[in-house]
DOZA-48674 format. One record per residue (C-alpha): residue in one letter; x, y, z. Coordinates in steps of 0.2 Angstrom, whole numbers, padded with zeros to 4 digits, always signed. Layout:
% residues N
ATOM  r   east  north     up
ATOM  A      X      Y      Z
...
END
This chain:
% residues 286
ATOM  r   east  north     up
ATOM  X  +1096  +0570  +0978
ATOM  X  +1109  +0583  +0971
ATOM  X  +1108  +0585  +0952
ATOM  X  +1123  +0580  +0942
ATOM  X  +1134  +0595  +0939
ATOM  X  +1140  +0600  +0922
ATOM  X  +1158  +0601  +0917
ATOM  X  +1164  +0619  +0922
ATOM  X  +1167  +0630  +0907
ATOM  X  +1184  +0634  +0913
ATOM  X  +1188  +0616  +0911
ATOM  X  +1183  +0617  +0892
ATOM  X  +1194  +0623  +0878
ATOM  X  +1184  +0630  +0864
ATOM  X  +1192  +0630  +0846
ATOM  X  +1187  +0636  +0829
ATOM  X  +1192  +0622  +0817
ATOM  X  +1191  +0623  +0798
ATOM  X  +1184  +0607  +0791
ATOM  X  +1176  +0602  +0774
ATOM  X  +1173  +0620  +0769
ATOM  X  +1166  +0627  +0785
ATOM  X  +1172  +0631  +0802
ATOM  X  +1165  +0622  +0817
ATOM  X  +1165  +0628  +0835
ATOM  X  +1172  +0613  +0845
ATOM  X  +1173  +0610  +0864
ATOM  X  +1187  +0599  +0870
ATOM  X  +1190  +0592  +0887
ATOM  X  +1198  +0578  +0896
ATOM  X  +1212  +0566  +0891
ATOM  X  +1213  +0548  +0885
ATOM  X  +1205  +0539  +0870
ATOM  X  +1195  +0550  +0859
ATOM  X  +1176  +0551  +0861
ATOM  X  +1166  +0562  +0848
ATOM  X  +1150  +0568  +0854
ATOM  X  +1137  +0574  +0841
ATOM  X  +1121  +0583  +0847
ATOM  X  +1104  +0586  +0840
ATOM  X  +1090  +0599  +0839
ATOM  X  +1088  +0611  +0848
ATOM  X  +1104  +0608  +0856
ATOM  X  +1122  +0614  +0855
ATOM  X  +1138  +0605  +0862
ATOM  X  +1133  +0610  +0879
ATOM  X  +1120  +0596  +0879
ATOM  X  +1135  +0585  +0884
ATOM  X  +1142  +0595  +0898
ATOM  X  +1136  +0583  +0912
ATOM  X  +1142  +0568  +0902
ATOM  X  +1158  +0577  +0899
ATOM  X  +1160  +0579  +0918
ATOM  X  +1158  +0561  +0921
ATOM  X  +1170  +0555  +0907
ATOM  X  +1184  +0568  +0906
ATOM  X  +1195  +0559  +0919
ATOM  X  +1197  +0544  +0906
ATOM  X  +1193  +0551  +0889
ATOM  X  +1197  +0565  +0877
ATOM  X  +1180  +0573  +0873
ATOM  X  +1177  +0581  +0857
ATOM  X  +1160  +0590  +0856
ATOM  X  +1157  +0601  +0841
ATOM  X  +1142  +0612  +0837
ATOM  X  +1135  +0604  +0821
ATOM  X  +1136  +0613  +0804
ATOM  X  +1124  +0627  +0805
ATOM  X  +1121  +0626  +0824
ATOM  X  +1127  +0635  +0839
ATOM  X  +1143  +0645  +0835
ATOM  X  +1148  +0635  +0820
ATOM  X  +1146  +0642  +0802
ATOM  X  +1129  +0642  +0794
ATOM  X  +1132  +0638  +0776
ATOM  X  +1118  +0637  +0763
ATOM  X  +1120  +0618  +0760
ATOM  X  +1128  +0603  +0766
ATOM  X  +1116  +0597  +0780
ATOM  X  +1113  +0579  +0774
ATOM  X  +1120  +0565  +0785
ATOM  X  +1134  +0560  +0773
ATOM  X  +1141  +0578  +0773
ATOM  X  +1139  +0580  +0791
ATOM  X  +1149  +0563  +0793
ATOM  X  +1162  +0571  +0782
ATOM  X  +1163  +0586  +0793
ATOM  X  +1166  +0574  +0808
ATOM  X  +1179  +0564  +0799
ATOM  X  +1188  +0580  +0794
ATOM  X  +1187  +0587  +0812
ATOM  X  +1195  +0571  +0819
ATOM  X  +1209  +0572  +0806
ATOM  X  +1212  +0591  +0810
ATOM  X  +1214  +0586  +0828
ATOM  X  +1226  +0571  +0824
ATOM  X  +1213  +0558  +0830
ATOM  X  +1215  +0541  +0821
ATOM  X  +1203  +0531  +0832
ATOM  X  +1187  +0537  +0841
ATOM  X  +1171  +0531  +0849
ATOM  X  +1157  +0541  +0842
ATOM  X  +1141  +0545  +0851
ATOM  X  +1126  +0554  +0843
ATOM  X  +1108  +0559  +0848
ATOM  X  +1094  +0565  +0838
ATOM  X  +1101  +0574  +0822
ATOM  X  +1118  +0569  +0827
ATOM  X  +1113  +0550  +0825
ATOM  X  +1112  +0549  +0806
ATOM  X  +1130  +0556  +0803
ATOM  X  +1137  +0546  +0818
ATOM  X  +1130  +0530  +0810
ATOM  X  +1136  +0536  +0792
ATOM  X  +1153  +0539  +0799
ATOM  X  +1154  +0522  +0807
ATOM  X  +1147  +0513  +0792
ATOM  X  +1159  +0522  +0780
ATOM  X  +1175  +0523  +0790
ATOM  X  +1175  +0508  +0802
ATOM  X  +1194  +0509  +0804
ATOM  X  +1192  +0526  +0812
ATOM  X  +1177  +0523  +0823
ATOM  X  +1180  +0510  +0836
ATOM  X  +1163  +0510  +0844
ATOM  X  +1146  +0518  +0840
ATOM  X  +1132  +0524  +0852
ATOM  X  +1116  +0531  +0845
ATOM  X  +1101  +0538  +0854
ATOM  X  +1083  +0544  +0850
ATOM  X  +1083  +0546  +0832
ATOM  X  +1079  +0536  +0816
ATOM  X  +1090  +0531  +0801
ATOM  X  +1080  +0538  +0786
ATOM  X  +1068  +0525  +0780
ATOM  X  +1077  +0509  +0785
ATOM  X  +1065  +0495  +0790
ATOM  X  +1061  +0493  +0809
ATOM  X  +1053  +0510  +0813
ATOM  X  +1036  +0506  +0806
ATOM  X  +1027  +0505  +0823
ATOM  X  +1034  +0522  +0828
ATOM  X  +1029  +0530  +0812
ATOM  X  +1012  +0522  +0811
ATOM  X  +1004  +0539  +0814
ATOM  X  +1015  +0548  +0803
ATOM  X  +1031  +0558  +0807
ATOM  X  +1030  +0571  +0821
ATOM  X  +1021  +0587  +0815
ATOM  X  +1037  +0598  +0816
ATOM  X  +1046  +0588  +0803
ATOM  X  +1034  +0594  +0790
ATOM  X  +1034  +0612  +0797
ATOM  X  +1053  +0613  +0797
ATOM  X  +1054  +0606  +0780
ATOM  X  +1045  +0620  +0771
ATOM  X  +1058  +0633  +0765
ATOM  X  +1056  +0649  +0773
ATOM  X  +1041  +0646  +0783
ATOM  X  +1048  +0642  +0801
ATOM  X  +1060  +0656  +0800
ATOM  X  +1046  +0669  +0796
ATOM  X  +1033  +0662  +0809
ATOM  X  +1045  +0660  +0823
ATOM  X  +1057  +0675  +0822
ATOM  X  +1054  +0684  +0838
ATOM  X  +1047  +0669  +0847
ATOM  X  +1062  +0658  +0847
ATOM  X  +1062  +0656  +0866
ATOM  X  +1044  +0649  +0867
ATOM  X  +1047  +0637  +0853
ATOM  X  +1063  +0630  +0860
ATOM  X  +1055  +0629  +0878
ATOM  X  +1042  +0618  +0870
ATOM  X  +1054  +0606  +0863
ATOM  X  +1064  +0606  +0880
ATOM  X  +1048  +0601  +0890
ATOM  X  +1031  +0598  +0882
ATOM  X  +1037  +0594  +0865
ATOM  X  +1044  +0577  +0868
ATOM  X  +1036  +0574  +0885
ATOM  X  +1053  +0576  +0894
ATOM  X  +1057  +0584  +0911
ATOM  X  +1064  +0600  +0905
ATOM  X  +1082  +0604  +0906
ATOM  X  +1093  +0614  +0918
ATOM  X  +1093  +0633  +0917
ATOM  X  +1111  +0634  +0910
ATOM  X  +1107  +0622  +0896
ATOM  X  +1090  +0631  +0892
ATOM  X  +1099  +0648  +0891
ATOM  X  +1113  +0641  +0879
ATOM  X  +1100  +0633  +0868
ATOM  X  +1088  +0648  +0867
ATOM  X  +1103  +0659  +0863
ATOM  X  +1109  +0647  +0849
ATOM  X  +1092  +0646  +0840
ATOM  X  +1088  +0665  +0841
ATOM  X  +1088  +0675  +0825
ATOM  X  +1082  +0671  +0807
ATOM  X  +1098  +0665  +0801
ATOM  X  +1100  +0653  +0816
ATOM  X  +1082  +0646  +0813
ATOM  X  +1086  +0644  +0794
ATOM  X  +1102  +0634  +0797
ATOM  X  +1093  +0623  +0810
ATOM  X  +1078  +0619  +0799
ATOM  X  +1091  +0616  +0785
ATOM  X  +1094  +0599  +0794
ATOM  X  +1076  +0594  +0792
ATOM  X  +1075  +0600  +0774
ATOM  X  +1090  +0588  +0770
ATOM  X  +1081  +0573  +0777
ATOM  X  +1076  +0566  +0760
ATOM  X  +1094  +0567  +0754
ATOM  X  +1100  +0559  +0770
ATOM  X  +1088  +0545  +0769
ATOM  X  +1093  +0541  +0751
ATOM  X  +1111  +0541  +0755
ATOM  X  +1109  +0530  +0770
ATOM  X  +1098  +0518  +0760
ATOM  X  +1111  +0518  +0746
ATOM  X  +1125  +0514  +0758
ATOM  X  +1117  +0500  +0768
ATOM  X  +1112  +0491  +0751
ATOM  X  +1131  +0487  +0749
ATOM  X  +1139  +0489  +0766
ATOM  X  +1135  +0482  +0783
ATOM  X  +1139  +0491  +0800
ATOM  X  +1154  +0481  +0807
ATOM  X  +1158  +0493  +0822
ATOM  X  +1150  +0487  +0839
ATOM  X  +1135  +0498  +0841
ATOM  X  +1124  +0502  +0856
ATOM  X  +1106  +0509  +0853
ATOM  X  +1098  +0518  +0868
ATOM  X  +1080  +0523  +0867
ATOM  X  +1069  +0533  +0879
ATOM  X  +1053  +0543  +0875
ATOM  X  +1047  +0545  +0862
ATOM  X  +1058  +0534  +0850
ATOM  X  +1060  +0519  +0861
ATOM  X  +1067  +0504  +0852
ATOM  X  +1064  +0509  +0834
ATOM  X  +1082  +0514  +0831
ATOM  X  +1088  +0498  +0838
ATOM  X  +1076  +0488  +0826
ATOM  X  +1083  +0498  +0811
ATOM  X  +1101  +0494  +0816
ATOM  X  +1098  +0476  +0818
ATOM  X  +1094  +0475  +0799
ATOM  X  +1110  +0482  +0794
ATOM  X  +1123  +0479  +0808
ATOM  X  +1133  +0464  +0814
ATOM  X  +1135  +0469  +0832
ATOM  X  +1120  +0478  +0840
ATOM  X  +1115  +0480  +0858
ATOM  X  +1099  +0489  +0862
ATOM  X  +1093  +0496  +0879
ATOM  X  +1079  +0508  +0885
ATOM  X  +1084  +0521  +0897
ATOM  X  +1070  +0521  +0910
ATOM  X  +1061  +0536  +0916
ATOM  X  +1069  +0547  +0903
ATOM  X  +1062  +0559  +0891
ATOM  X  +1070  +0562  +0874
ATOM  X  +1085  +0572  +0880
ATOM  X  +1094  +0558  +0888
ATOM  X  +1111  +0567  +0892
ATOM  X  +1101  +0579  +0903
ATOM  X  +1086  +0569  +0909
ATOM  X  +1095  +0554  +0914
ATOM  X  +1114  +0558  +0914
ATOM  X  +1119  +0546  +0927
ATOM  X  +1110  +0531  +0919
ATOM  X  +1118  +0536  +0902
ATOM  X  +1136  +0538  +0910
ATOM  X  +1134  +0520  +0917
ATOM  X  +1130  +0513  +0900
ATOM  X  +1144  +0523  +0891
ATOM  X  +1158  +0519  +0904
ATOM  X  +1154  +0500  +0902
ATOM  X  +1152  +0500  +0883
ATOM  X  +1166  +0512  +0879
ATOM  X  +1178  +0502  +0890
ATOM  X  +1175  +0485  +0882
END
């Protein structure tokens, strides 16, 4: 079977967009209703290129490099989910978008959730994948053995940068294959990700997302204590997170659907893009 093809780079417009005190690198493609795509670690906007190829005929696709990642600015602070959601809201505003579906995976999931929770008039639909929402109830089984080891490693200030500088390719490769029991990724994606996470400053900014997790968890818990998610939401799981994210959402959201993507590792947009596209086309069109 022929592997799904990524959207050609010549069909993508890259822009530098100033938002919320930083400048984001943003990939734009397609036409139609807006869909904001938020990647995770160790990815860049190129995580979405196959998905973009399948949606560009009916949607305007907005795929930023998150603050600190890829070609976006790498400030010293602002890596918690609430600030990342503010980045996303400001980006949509700068682009003149008043309504968007939001899709997030991994580190892109908490800000996608936070944006939909706090700005339901802006977010028409929410799709989240393979992540957790802080310490919200529902993920107890997944966390029974403790969080994955790299969460602690990345959280120690200065440690990861010192240990990994000069060995970034090997470390990124581990996450793209063995680290999450996935199937690896295409060469074009692997090259983009390794390039983005090479260098001490790139590592520092990447790990800043992990160092902000306690603040993100606190902000999410505070928000859901007084507000329920009213935006229709789809939670997709694979390996290793499974249904943990869906279970968390069911405790704080009014309209949640959950599905497992069969035969997929953690990086669903590259491991099972056709299965993901089928679900996105159906859910976003409703």
